N, C-alpha and C positions, 0 to 999 in steps of 0.2 A: 505419526507425523500427520496432522490434518492439513498444515499448510506449508508449501515449499516456497523459499524465498530465492531466488538467484539474483545475483549481480554480475554485471558486465567485468568489474573490475574491481580490486582490492580498494580504489578511491572511493567508491561508493559505500563502504563499509560504515563510514560513522551517521552518514545519514539515515542508513536502514537499521542501525541501532534504534531507531524510535519505534520502526514496526515489532522488534524483538520484545522491547518494552511495555507494548499495549498488548501485542500476545500473551507475554508472560504476566499481565494482569488480570487478565482474562484466562489463565490458565489452559491456554491453547498452545498446545504442541505444534511444534516448527521444528524445521532441517533447514538449514542455511546454506548457499556454496556460492563460489565465484565461479562463472563460465561464462564464456563469450559466445556470443553469436556469430562472431567473428574469427576470432583468435583458438577457440576449440568448438568449433559446428557440430561435431559428431557428438562430443561428451554432451554438450547440451542437448540436442536431440536425443539421445538417450535417456538422459535424466527425464526430458519432457516425457518420453515414451513410458516411463516407467516408473513414473511419479504417482498413479492412480493405485497400480498394483502395491506399491510399497503405502500407501494408506492417506494419501492426498487427496485433499477434496476442492483446493483453491491453490494457485500459484500465483507469487506476486513475483514479479521481475522488475528490476531498476537498471536502467542504462541511460548512459547519456550520447549524446552527438547523434549518430545514424540511429540509435536506440533500436536495433533490429531483434533484441534479445528477447523481447514480448511474440512477437511475433513467430519468430522461428520456433518458440514454445507452443505456441497456439497451434502451430501446423502439427504439430507431434501430440496431441492431446487433445480430448472433447472436454477437459476441465476445466474450469471459470480460470483466465488469465487476466491479470492486473497490473499495469504496466505504470511504473512510477517513472516522470522525465526527470534525468540529473541535470541539474545545471551543470553545465562547461562552456568553456570558450569557443567561439565568438558568440555564438547567439543565445546565451543565457538560460538555456533551455526549452526553447522555441522551437530548436531541431529537435528535439527529442521526442516532446510534447508531440509536433506533426508528425514524425516518424510512428507513433503510438495510434493517432487517432485515424488516420489514413491508412488501416488495413482492407484488403480487398473484403467484398463480400463472401463470407461463408467462414470467415478466418475472424473472430472478432478478438478485439483485446479493449478491455474497460481502461479509461486513463485516470487518473487522481492528479493533484494538482503537483507540482512540482517540488522537489528538495525535503526537508525535515516534515513539513506538515503533510506532504503526498505521502511520506511513508506511514504515518501515523495512520493516515485517511486510508491507506492501502491495507493496514491491518484490521482498522474498524470494518471496513468493506468485507474483508475475507471474515471477518466473525459475523457479520450480519447475511452470509451466505451462509454460513454454518448454522448461524442459530435457526433457519429455517425447518431444521430437523432437529434441533436440541433445546428442549425447553429451557434446561437451567442457563443455557447459553444466551438465551433469547431475554432470560431473565435478568442477566447481568448487564445485560445490554441497553434494558430499559434503565437498570440505577444509575448505569453511567450515564446515559441523557438526561434524567432527573437531576442528577449532579452537577451536570453544566448549567443547567436551566437555574438553580440555586445558585451557582456561581455568579452568573451573568445578573442575575436579578438583588444579589447582594452587591455588586460593584455600581449598579443603577441607584440602588438605595443610598452606597457611600457617595456618588456624585448628586445625587440630589439634597441629601445634607450641606455639601460643601457648597453648593450653590443657593442654598437657602442664607446659609451663614454669609455668604458674600452680599446678599441685598441688606441684610440687616447691618451690616457695615458701611 
Protein backbone atom coordinates (compact mmCIF):
# COMPACT_ATOMS: atom_id res chain seq x y z
CA UNK A 1 0.00 0.00 0.00
CA UNK A 2 1.33 3.43 -0.93
CA UNK A 3 -1.82 5.44 -0.20
CA UNK A 4 -4.17 4.96 2.72
CA UNK A 5 -7.71 6.29 2.34
CA UNK A 6 -9.97 6.80 5.32
CA UNK A 7 -13.62 7.75 5.23
CA UNK A 8 -15.51 8.89 8.27
CA UNK A 9 -18.70 7.22 7.11
CA UNK A 10 -19.96 4.71 4.55
CA UNK A 11 -21.97 7.57 3.04
CA UNK A 12 -18.62 8.99 1.79
CA UNK A 13 -17.87 5.89 -0.28
CA UNK A 14 -19.67 6.88 -3.50
CA UNK A 15 -17.63 10.10 -3.66
CA UNK A 16 -14.32 8.51 -2.65
CA UNK A 17 -14.60 5.86 -5.37
CA UNK A 18 -13.29 8.57 -7.72
CA UNK A 19 -9.99 8.49 -5.83
CA UNK A 20 -9.92 4.69 -6.15
CA UNK A 21 -10.35 5.04 -9.93
CA UNK A 22 -7.54 7.58 -10.29
CA UNK A 23 -5.15 5.55 -8.17
CA UNK A 24 -6.02 2.40 -10.15
CA UNK A 25 -5.44 4.27 -13.44
CA UNK A 26 -1.94 5.20 -12.25
CA UNK A 27 -1.23 1.74 -10.84
CA UNK A 28 -0.86 3.03 -7.28
CA UNK A 29 -1.62 0.56 -4.51
CA UNK A 30 -4.02 1.72 -1.82
CA UNK A 31 -5.98 0.56 1.17
CA UNK A 32 -9.33 2.06 2.13
CA UNK A 33 -11.12 1.94 5.45
CA UNK A 34 -14.17 3.45 7.12
CA UNK A 35 -13.05 4.83 10.48
CA UNK A 36 -14.52 7.79 12.32
CA UNK A 37 -12.63 10.38 14.34
CA UNK A 38 -15.62 10.52 16.69
CA UNK A 39 -17.20 7.07 16.66
CA UNK A 40 -14.03 4.93 16.37
CA UNK A 41 -11.31 7.28 17.65
CA UNK A 42 -8.97 4.58 18.97
CA UNK A 43 -9.13 2.61 15.72
CA UNK A 44 -8.57 5.74 13.60
CA UNK A 45 -5.58 6.73 15.72
CA UNK A 46 -4.13 3.20 15.56
CA UNK A 47 -4.55 3.10 11.79
CA UNK A 48 -2.77 6.43 11.43
CA UNK A 49 0.02 5.45 13.80
CA UNK A 50 0.69 2.18 11.95
CA UNK A 51 0.15 3.34 8.35
CA UNK A 52 3.80 4.14 7.67
CA UNK A 53 5.00 0.75 8.91
CA UNK A 54 2.45 -0.85 6.55
CA UNK A 55 3.96 0.98 3.56
CA UNK A 56 1.77 4.06 3.29
CA UNK A 57 3.44 7.21 2.01
CA UNK A 58 0.35 9.45 1.95
CA UNK A 59 -3.02 9.36 3.73
CA UNK A 60 -6.25 10.73 2.28
CA UNK A 61 -9.10 11.47 4.69
CA UNK A 62 -12.68 12.13 3.59
CA UNK A 63 -15.05 13.51 6.18
CA UNK A 64 -18.01 15.81 6.39
CA UNK A 65 -19.51 18.12 8.97
CA UNK A 66 -16.90 18.65 11.72
CA UNK A 67 -14.37 16.75 9.54
CA UNK A 68 -11.93 16.00 12.34
CA UNK A 69 -10.68 12.81 10.71
CA UNK A 70 -7.79 14.47 8.85
CA UNK A 71 -6.62 16.29 11.96
CA UNK A 72 -6.87 13.23 14.17
CA UNK A 73 -4.90 11.22 11.63
CA UNK A 74 -2.28 13.95 11.20
CA UNK A 75 -1.83 14.07 14.98
CA UNK A 76 -0.79 10.40 14.94
CA UNK A 77 1.58 10.34 11.93
CA UNK A 78 4.17 12.44 10.16
CA UNK A 79 2.97 11.22 6.75
CA UNK A 80 1.35 13.82 4.47
CA UNK A 81 -2.41 13.96 5.07
CA UNK A 82 -4.85 15.24 2.46
CA UNK A 83 -8.39 16.14 3.51
CA UNK A 84 -11.43 15.90 1.26
CA UNK A 85 -14.32 18.05 2.54
CA UNK A 86 -17.52 16.10 2.08
CA UNK A 87 -20.76 17.80 1.21
CA UNK A 88 -23.31 17.50 4.01
CA UNK A 89 -26.28 19.40 5.39
CA UNK A 90 -26.77 22.14 6.32
CA UNK A 91 -23.57 23.91 5.26
CA UNK A 92 -22.83 22.18 1.92
CA UNK A 93 -19.16 21.32 2.78
CA UNK A 94 -18.23 24.75 4.16
CA UNK A 95 -18.12 23.29 7.67
CA UNK A 96 -15.88 20.41 6.66
CA UNK A 97 -13.65 22.66 4.55
CA UNK A 98 -13.12 25.01 7.47
CA UNK A 99 -12.41 22.10 9.82
CA UNK A 100 -9.72 20.83 7.44
CA UNK A 101 -8.02 24.14 6.67
CA UNK A 102 -8.02 25.47 10.24
CA UNK A 103 -5.52 23.03 11.70
CA UNK A 104 -3.30 24.36 14.47
CA UNK A 105 0.37 25.08 13.71
CA UNK A 106 2.46 21.93 13.65
CA UNK A 107 -0.24 19.51 12.50
CA UNK A 108 -0.80 20.28 8.79
CA UNK A 109 -3.56 18.79 6.67
CA UNK A 110 -3.75 19.71 2.99
CA UNK A 111 -7.22 20.44 1.61
CA UNK A 112 -8.67 19.81 -1.83
CA UNK A 113 -12.02 20.83 -3.22
CA UNK A 114 -15.18 19.20 -1.91
CA UNK A 115 -16.98 16.19 -3.29
CA UNK A 116 -16.23 14.15 -6.42
CA UNK A 117 -13.67 16.58 -7.83
CA UNK A 118 -11.98 16.63 -4.44
CA UNK A 119 -11.67 12.84 -4.35
CA UNK A 120 -10.00 12.83 -7.77
CA UNK A 121 -7.76 15.77 -6.84
CA UNK A 122 -6.77 14.13 -3.56
CA UNK A 123 -5.64 11.06 -5.48
CA UNK A 124 -3.75 13.20 -7.99
CA UNK A 125 -2.13 15.16 -5.18
CA UNK A 126 -1.08 11.91 -3.49
CA UNK A 127 0.33 10.74 -6.83
CA UNK A 128 2.29 13.97 -7.23
CA UNK A 129 3.80 13.45 -3.77
CA UNK A 130 4.71 9.85 -4.62
CA UNK A 131 6.08 10.93 -8.00
CA UNK A 132 8.84 12.96 -6.34
CA UNK A 133 10.57 9.66 -5.65
CA UNK A 134 9.28 7.56 -8.57
CA UNK A 135 10.33 8.45 -12.13
CA UNK A 136 7.79 6.07 -13.69
CA UNK A 137 4.94 7.63 -11.76
CA UNK A 138 6.24 11.13 -12.58
CA UNK A 139 6.19 10.23 -16.29
CA UNK A 140 2.59 8.94 -16.01
CA UNK A 141 1.56 12.17 -14.27
CA UNK A 142 3.16 14.25 -17.05
CA UNK A 143 1.34 12.16 -19.67
CA UNK A 144 -1.93 12.69 -17.79
CA UNK A 145 -1.41 16.46 -17.76
CA UNK A 146 -0.51 16.48 -21.47
CA UNK A 147 -3.68 14.52 -22.26
CA UNK A 148 -5.74 17.06 -20.33
CA UNK A 149 -4.19 19.83 -22.41
CA UNK A 150 -5.02 18.04 -25.66
CA UNK A 151 -8.60 17.52 -24.48
CA UNK A 152 -9.11 21.19 -23.59
CA UNK A 153 -7.50 22.45 -26.81
CA UNK A 154 -9.68 20.02 -28.78
CA UNK A 155 -12.79 21.37 -27.10
CA UNK A 156 -11.64 24.91 -27.86
CA UNK A 157 -11.06 24.04 -31.53
CA UNK A 158 -14.60 22.63 -31.73
CA UNK A 159 -15.99 25.82 -30.16
CA UNK A 160 -14.05 28.03 -32.57
CA UNK A 161 -15.36 26.02 -35.52
CA UNK A 162 -18.93 26.32 -34.23
CA UNK A 163 -18.56 30.07 -33.74
CA UNK A 164 -17.09 30.50 -37.22
CA UNK A 165 -20.09 28.61 -38.67
CA UNK A 166 -22.47 30.89 -36.77
CA UNK A 167 -20.83 33.96 -38.28
CA UNK A 168 -21.25 32.54 -41.77
CA UNK A 169 -24.98 32.03 -41.25
